[in-house]
C-alpha positions as a printed Julia matrix, in Angstrom:
510×3 Matrix{Float64}:
  -2.1     5.1    -0.87
  -2.0     8.88   -0.92
  -1.11    9.36   -4.58
  -4.79    9.23   -5.57
  -4.94   12.93   -4.64
  -1.88   13.77   -6.73
  -2.91   12.6   -10.19
  -2.86   16.14  -11.68
   0.85   16.27  -10.89
   1.58   13.08  -12.84
   2.85   13.08  -16.38
   1.3    10.49  -18.68
   4.56    8.57  -18.47
   4.58    8.5   -14.66
   0.9     7.57  -14.4
   1.05    4.78  -17.01
   4.52    3.42  -16.3
   4.72    3.83  -12.54
   1.55    4.59  -10.56
  -1.14    2.59  -12.38
   1.24   -0.09  -13.65
   2.65   -0.75  -10.17
  -0.78   -0.66   -8.53
  -2.04   -3.34  -10.9
   1.08   -5.45  -10.5
   0.94   -5.4    -6.69
  -2.88   -5.62   -6.83
  -3.56   -4.68   -3.21
  -6.66   -6.1    -1.57
  -6.99   -3.13    0.75
  -5.89    0.49    0.59
  -5.99    3.54    2.84
  -6.73    6.68    0.84
  -6.98   10.41    1.49
 -10.43   11.32    0.2
 -13.66   12.7     1.67
 -12.56   16.11    2.86
 -15.34   18.6     3.48
 -13.67   21.17    1.19
 -12.94   18.94   -1.82
 -14.12   20.44   -5.1
 -16.12   18.48   -7.65
 -13.06   18.61   -9.93
 -10.94   16.98   -7.23
 -13.57   14.31   -6.59
 -13.81   13.56  -10.3
 -10.04   13.23  -10.56
 -10.12   10.76   -7.69
 -12.94    8.79   -9.35
 -11.03    8.65  -12.65
  -8.02    7.23  -10.84
 -10.31    4.86   -8.91
 -11.49    3.41  -12.23
  -7.91    2.64  -13.27
  -6.79    1.15   -9.96
  -9.19    0.31   -7.14
 -12.02   -0.81   -9.43
  -9.61   -2.72  -11.66
  -8.12   -4.64   -8.69
 -11.32   -4.87   -6.59
  -9.49   -3.04   -3.8
 -11.37   -2.23   -0.6
 -10.85    1.39    0.48
 -10.39    2.89    3.9
 -10.89    6.64    3.38
  -9.49    9.25    5.74
 -10.02   12.99    5.65
  -6.52   14.06    6.64
  -6.45   17.24    8.67
  -9.49   19.31    9.65
  -9.52   22.88    8.34
  -8.82   25.45   11.05
  -9.47   24.85   14.75
 -11.84   21.94   15.5
 -13.6    23.79   18.34
 -14.65   26.53   15.93
 -16.17   24.21   13.33
 -19.87   23.46   12.97
 -19.75   19.73   13.69
 -23.05   18.87   11.98
 -22.22   20.97    8.92
 -18.8    19.34    8.65
 -20.32   15.85    8.76
 -22.94   16.83    6.18
 -20.25   18.12    3.82
 -18.22   14.94    4.12
 -21.32   12.8     3.52
 -22.2    14.77    0.38
 -18.71   14.29   -1.04
 -18.75   10.56   -0.36
 -22.32   10.24   -1.66
 -21.23   11.78   -4.96
 -18.33    9.34   -5.25
 -20.34    6.26   -4.28
 -23.67    6.93   -5.97
 -22.78    9.05   -9.0
 -19.26    7.82   -9.76
 -19.84    4.24   -8.53
 -16.85    4.21   -6.17
 -18.57    1.52   -4.14
 -15.35    0.03   -2.69
 -15.15    2.87   -0.14
 -15.94    0.79    2.93
 -14.49    2.66    5.92
 -13.96    6.31    6.87
 -12.13    8.15    9.64
 -12.3    11.85   10.5
  -8.58   12.6    10.47
  -5.16   11.11    9.92
  -3.4    10.49   13.22
  -5.91   12.6    15.13
  -4.95   15.71   13.08
  -1.96   16.42   10.84
   0.46   19.23   10.12
   1.14   21.64   13.01
  -1.72   20.05   14.98
  -0.5    16.47   14.7
  -2.09   14.33   17.41
  -4.36   17.23   18.4
  -7.28   15.11   19.63
  -5.16   12.75   21.72
  -5.7    14.61   24.94
  -8.33   13.43   27.39
 -10.15   16.77   27.21
 -10.2    16.72   23.38
 -11.34   13.14   22.71
 -15.01   13.91   23.53
 -14.98   16.43   20.67
 -13.48   13.76   18.4
 -16.31   11.46   19.43
 -18.85   14.22   18.69
 -17.53   14.54   15.13
 -17.8    10.79   14.61
 -21.34   10.7    15.98
 -22.29   13.4    13.49
 -20.65   11.44   10.67
 -22.5     8.3    11.76
 -25.85   10.11   11.5
 -24.97   11.87    8.23
 -23.9     8.65    6.51
 -27.22    7.04    7.35
 -29.23   10.04    6.16
 -27.43    9.81    2.84
 -27.78    6.03    2.56
 -24.03    5.35    2.71
 -22.94    1.85    3.67
 -19.64    3.14    5.07
 -18.43    2.14    8.52
 -16.51    4.48   10.79
 -12.98    3.6    11.83
 -11.34    4.97   14.97
  -9.01    6.47   15.65
  -6.19    6.15   13.13
  -3.72    7.31   15.76
   0.02    6.65   15.85
   1.8     6.45   19.17
   4.46    3.79   18.91
   4.37    1.32   21.77
   1.78    3.42   23.65
  -0.95    2.96   21.04
  -2.98    0.64   23.27
  -3.81    3.49   25.68
  -5.34    5.62   22.93
  -7.23    2.61   21.56
  -8.48    1.74   25.04
 -10.23    5.14   25.36
 -11.78    4.7    21.94
 -13.2     1.23   22.57
 -14.56    2.28   25.95
 -16.34    5.38   24.64
 -17.06    4.97   20.91
 -17.86    1.31   20.33
 -21.51    1.74   19.29
 -20.64    4.05   16.38
 -17.37    2.4    15.38
 -17.3    -0.36   12.79
 -13.62   -1.16   13.06
 -10.63    0.02   15.05
  -7.48    1.32   13.43
  -4.1     2.38   14.79
  -0.67    3.05   13.31
   2.58    1.64   14.61
   6.09    2.99   14.19
   9.15    1.79   16.04
  12.73    3.06   16.26
  14.33   -0.37   16.21
  17.25   -0.73   13.83
  16.89   -2.86   10.69
  17.51   -6.53   11.36
  17.03   -6.39   15.13
  16.3   -10.03   16.13
  13.97   -8.83   18.91
  11.74   -6.94   16.47
   9.22   -9.64   15.6
   8.5   -10.51   19.23
   7.94   -6.84   20.09
   5.69   -6.31   17.09
   3.64   -9.44   17.69
   3.17   -8.61   21.35
   1.91   -5.1    20.56
  -0.48   -6.27   17.87
  -1.83   -9.16   19.93
  -2.67   -6.63   22.62
  -4.62   -4.26   20.38
  -6.39   -7.12   18.58
  -7.53   -8.34   21.98
  -8.85   -4.9    22.91
 -10.9    -4.74   19.72
 -12.18   -8.31   19.86
 -13.2    -7.76   23.47
 -15.77   -5.27   22.15
 -16.85   -7.42   19.2
 -14.82   -5.5    16.63
 -11.82   -6.08   14.4
  -8.59   -4.09   14.26
  -6.54   -2.97   11.3
  -3.01   -1.59   11.04
  -3.38    1.66    9.11
   0.32    2.54    8.82
   3.51    0.92   10.02
   7.26    1.21    9.77
  10.62    1.33   11.46
  11.59    4.97   11.64
  15.19    6.25   11.5
  16.21    9.2    13.67
  14.42   12.43   12.75
  16.44   15.6    12.35
  13.33   17.79   12.22
   9.66   17.47   13.16
   7.4    14.46   12.69
   5.43   15.94    9.78
   8.49   17.51    8.11
  11.23   14.9     8.23
   9.01   11.95    7.34
  11.29    9.44    5.65
  12.25    5.84    6.09
  15.6     4.11    5.74
  15.58    4.49    1.96
  16.14    8.22    2.41
  18.03    8.18    5.71
  20.63    5.48    4.99
  20.2     3.62    1.68
  22.83    1.06    2.73
  20.33   -0.2     5.34
  17.27   -0.08    3.09
  17.53   -3.69    1.93
  17.55   -5.0     5.5
  14.92   -2.47    6.62
  12.6    -3.97    4.0
  12.93   -7.33    5.8
  12.05   -5.78    9.17
   9.08   -4.0     7.55
   7.92   -7.39    6.29
   8.33   -8.82    9.79
   6.04   -6.1    11.12
   3.38   -6.91    8.52
   3.72  -10.63    9.23
   3.38  -10.05   12.97
   0.16   -8.08   12.4
  -1.28  -10.81   10.17
  -0.33  -13.56   12.63
  -1.83  -11.57   15.5
  -5.22  -11.36   13.78
  -5.31   -8.02   11.93
  -8.28   -7.42    9.64
  -6.07   -5.49    7.2
  -2.5    -4.22    7.07
  -1.55   -1.04    5.2
   1.93    0.32    4.64
   2.52    4.06    4.4
   2.84    4.47    1.5
   2.47    3.34   -2.1
   4.77    6.01   -3.52
   6.71    9.0    -2.28
   5.17   12.41   -2.58
   6.82   14.35   -5.41
  10.01   16.21   -4.65
   9.93   19.17   -4.54
   6.45   19.72   -3.14
   5.62   23.38   -2.57
   1.96   24.23   -2.02
   0.42   27.53   -3.05
  -2.62   28.61   -4.99
  -2.22   29.33   -8.68
  -3.99   30.51  -11.83
  -2.37   27.63  -13.7
  -4.53   24.46  -13.68
  -1.6    22.25  -12.63
  -0.66   24.67   -9.85
  -4.28   24.85   -8.7
  -4.45   21.05   -8.61
  -1.26   20.92   -6.56
  -2.77   23.41   -4.11
  -5.95   21.34   -3.73
  -4.04   18.08   -3.33
  -1.93   19.61   -0.57
  -4.8    20.68    1.64
  -4.98   17.41    3.52
  -1.7    17.67    5.39
   0.6    20.31    4.01
   1.84   23.83    4.55
   4.2    25.62    2.12
   7.7    24.22    1.59
   7.09   20.94    3.39
   9.18   18.04    2.12
   6.96   15.26    3.35
   6.54   11.5     2.88
   9.48    9.55    1.59
   8.09    6.18    2.65
   7.0     4.87   -0.75
   7.7     1.47   -2.22
   8.89    3.5    -5.19
  10.33    7.0    -5.5
   8.98   10.2    -7.05
  11.47   12.97   -7.73
  10.71   15.1   -10.74
  13.96   17.01  -10.33
  16.21   13.94  -10.45
  13.85   11.99  -12.72
  14.06    9.23  -10.14
  11.01    6.95  -10.11
  12.75    3.71   -9.23
  11.56    1.02   -6.81
  12.73    0.71   -3.22
  13.48   -2.71   -1.64
  10.03   -2.78    0.01
   8.58   -3.05   -3.51
   9.8    -6.65   -3.39
   9.09   -7.62    0.24
   5.81   -5.82    0.91
   4.88   -6.0    -2.77
   4.85   -9.79   -2.89
   2.81   -9.89    0.31
   0.33   -7.44   -1.19
   0.08   -9.52   -4.33
  -0.27  -12.98   -2.81
  -1.86  -12.37    0.61
  -5.44  -11.85   -0.51
  -8.46  -10.53    1.37
 -10.73  -13.07    2.98
  -7.85  -15.52    3.49
  -7.52  -17.89    6.42
  -4.37  -17.31    8.46
  -2.88  -20.71    9.21
  -0.82  -21.56   12.26
   2.87  -21.25   11.39
   5.41  -22.65   13.83
   9.2   -22.52   13.62
  11.78  -24.1    15.91
  14.47  -21.55   15.03
  14.39  -18.19   16.87
  15.8   -16.43   13.79
  13.15  -17.73   11.38
   9.62  -16.31   11.19
   6.73  -17.49    9.03
   3.28  -16.39    7.93
   1.05  -18.73    5.91
  -2.34  -17.92    4.4
  -4.89  -20.03    2.57
  -6.76  -17.89    0.05
 -10.44  -18.28   -0.79
  -9.67  -20.22   -3.97
  -7.62  -22.8    -2.06
  -4.21  -21.46   -3.06
  -1.65  -21.02   -0.31
   1.0   -18.31    0.09
   3.77  -18.03    2.68
   6.42  -15.52    3.69
   9.55  -16.68    5.53
  12.18  -14.44    7.13
  15.66  -15.66    7.97
  17.67  -13.31   10.21
  20.59  -15.76   10.53
  23.2   -16.95    8.03
  22.15  -18.55    4.75
  20.39  -21.78    5.58
  18.1   -24.44    4.24
  14.75  -24.46    5.99
  12.42  -27.47    5.95
   8.82  -26.4     5.45
   6.15  -29.0     6.17
   2.49  -29.29    5.19
   2.76  -28.66    1.44
   2.16  -32.17    0.16
  -1.63  -31.75   -0.09
  -1.65  -29.07   -2.77
  -2.25  -29.72   -6.48
   0.88  -27.92   -7.73
   4.36  -27.25   -6.32
   4.71  -23.69   -5.04
   6.64  -21.05   -6.91
   9.6   -19.67   -4.99
  10.74  -16.02   -4.8
  13.98  -15.26   -2.94
  14.95  -11.89   -1.5
  18.56  -11.07   -0.59
  18.77   -7.93    1.57
  22.37   -7.38    0.47
  21.47   -7.49   -3.21
  17.76   -6.84   -3.85
  16.77   -7.63   -7.43
  15.19   -4.32   -8.29
  14.12   -3.88  -11.89
  14.65   -0.3   -13.09
  11.08   -0.27  -14.44
   9.51   -1.4   -11.17
   8.8    -4.96  -12.32
   8.65   -7.64   -9.67
  11.38  -10.23  -10.29
  10.6   -13.53  -11.95
  10.14  -16.5    -9.65
  13.15  -18.64   -8.79
  11.52  -21.85   -9.96
   9.21  -24.22   -8.14
   9.92  -26.39   -5.12
   8.62  -29.95   -5.21
   7.67  -31.4    -1.81
   9.4   -34.57   -0.66
   7.38  -36.53    1.9
   5.21  -33.46    2.33
   8.14  -31.13    3.07
   9.86  -28.41    1.1
  13.57  -27.66    1.37
  14.09  -23.92    0.88
  17.49  -22.25    0.99
  17.0   -18.69    2.27
  19.7   -15.99    1.92
  21.35  -14.51    4.98
  19.06  -11.86    6.51
  16.73  -12.53    3.61
  13.29  -13.8     2.74
  11.56  -16.53    0.81
   8.05  -16.36   -0.59
   6.13  -19.48   -1.59
   2.81  -19.55   -3.42
   0.58  -21.95   -5.28
  -1.37  -18.9    -6.52
  -0.31  -19.09  -10.16
  -1.07  -20.59  -13.53
   1.9   -21.6   -15.68
   1.15  -20.11  -19.1
   2.59  -17.91  -21.82
   0.51  -14.85  -22.72
  -0.39  -14.47  -26.39
   1.81  -12.24  -28.59
   0.98   -8.54  -28.75
  -0.11   -7.56  -32.26
  -0.07   -4.37  -34.3
   3.27   -3.01  -33.08
   4.3    -0.02  -35.2
   6.11    3.32  -35.09
   4.75    6.52  -36.59
   5.47   10.19  -35.87
   7.74    9.38  -32.96
   5.22    7.15  -31.18
   5.2     3.42  -30.69
   1.69    1.93  -30.67
   0.22   -1.55  -30.45
  -3.14   -3.31  -30.29
  -4.55   -3.89  -26.82
  -4.6    -7.52  -25.75
  -7.95   -9.13  -25.02
  -6.41  -11.52  -22.45
  -8.6   -11.25  -19.29
  -5.53  -12.09  -17.15
  -3.34   -9.37  -18.68
  -1.66   -6.97  -16.21
   0.76   -4.71  -18.12
   3.14   -4.52  -21.11
   6.93   -4.62  -21.32
   8.48   -2.69  -24.16
  11.86   -3.56  -25.72
  14.03   -1.69  -28.23
  16.77   -3.72  -29.95
  16.42   -6.35  -27.23
  16.74   -3.92  -24.3
  13.79   -3.14  -22.04
  12.82    0.54  -22.17
   9.48    0.6   -20.35
   6.72   -1.21  -18.49
   3.3     0.36  -18.96
  -0.46   -0.1   -18.89
  -0.84    2.11  -21.97
  -0.9     0.95  -25.58
   1.49    3.64  -26.81
   4.52    5.65  -25.74
   6.96    8.12  -27.32
  10.18    6.68  -28.77
  13.27    8.4   -30.11
  14.6     5.89  -32.66
  12.24    5.09  -35.51
  14.71    2.56  -36.93
  15.0     0.42  -33.81
  13.4    -3.0   -33.59
  10.59   -2.82  -31.04
   8.93   -5.73  -29.27
   6.0    -5.48  -26.86
   5.03   -8.41  -24.62
   2.1    -8.93  -22.3
   2.68   -9.76  -18.62
  -0.2   -11.46  -16.84
  -1.33  -11.23  -13.23
   0.88  -14.16  -12.22
   4.01  -12.54  -13.63
   4.15  -14.74  -16.75
   5.58  -12.83  -19.72
   4.95  -13.4   -23.42
   7.7   -14.48  -25.79
  10.01  -11.77  -27.14
  10.75  -13.39  -30.5
């Protein structure tokens, strides 16, 4: 969730109709965020806090903060002064701006970014990394910050266990939770993928639990071939080969499911949205240019085209802000796999079917099923005990139902259990999501819709379960937004605004 640093680059339309709207719709329980750099200005911290109020506070999202890249050469920094600066920044956010959901912090992304990517992952450098974390540990306590340290946020593919092993053997007393990233070069739809993922994650979970700690997956993905360096050509299958993006979204979901089934504390996909294209960083006298410069300090150098891993796109040049297939697969998991849930044992007798089932704190149950074979009907047992039949969402990798406005698709009905079993027909190389986490209702009509001076406005709903609005002109959807106004070009059109609630129920359009 790196876009929290980029709010000055967002137009009102992009912020209201893409970033904030999509965040509230997917309602993530947990998010990894770039914030807490030693050189962040008060203006940058305030911009983050303003965005926090619209997103993390609104959705009660727990935050794992990471500083990005250290300025300059680590050996030349004053370790204590660096830790003190970070603590002061976080203290301002937590105590003065009430950003109390910041729960974890790590010194750097992937043990340093940019030209020094992976800098600390050398046996002679890791003691210095530990020294920085010890200083942060002391500084956080001096400033009264209830923020645990995470280590080490490294990304090394199938070798990640070696880096984690050093960390747990040398930094356990100051570490609250362990975090690693995982990227693999497997092709989308590889039937061996889930077994590989689950084996890797079971290993690192065991390392952490052996020291009385939990483990979280800070980033993950299946990476296509890179034509340039790791921090320059950072794109997933959406950008490399769009024809494979629908199937890649299934394999991404398999990776998340494997982490959950293995015992992960939290699972975070890199990333919520692309970084804007183009993204050129340089200082400026213009406020927007200055903000771009500050937001780029974490990982960038001039002319980098970096991060095309978002669940939706961000290209100002092409005016392309549409959703990618992962908006459906990972998005539904984000929405219905809630924090504090119990992970239930899910068994399948088909090697091409995988399942993850969670029981949320309120007793609702959500499941994700992957079918890597031909279209088939799968019998799912154990659902007869629940008070309502689950809603069903189907994902077809050959034809993802992607709404141009980034709306999650409507459910495909409910499935009534027969003798405690559900019969679910899953598309070829597709997915099915089941959830009892819903209330069947119709949100109240939106009042006060009017057009004046080229702007459509309406009265905010007082529905506590409201999520966002859909806007229609002459029966055709033209926007989804969290705002209560937007510019329109046709004053004579017939406009309708409906409320969509947190379960995806939409108000009537008549």
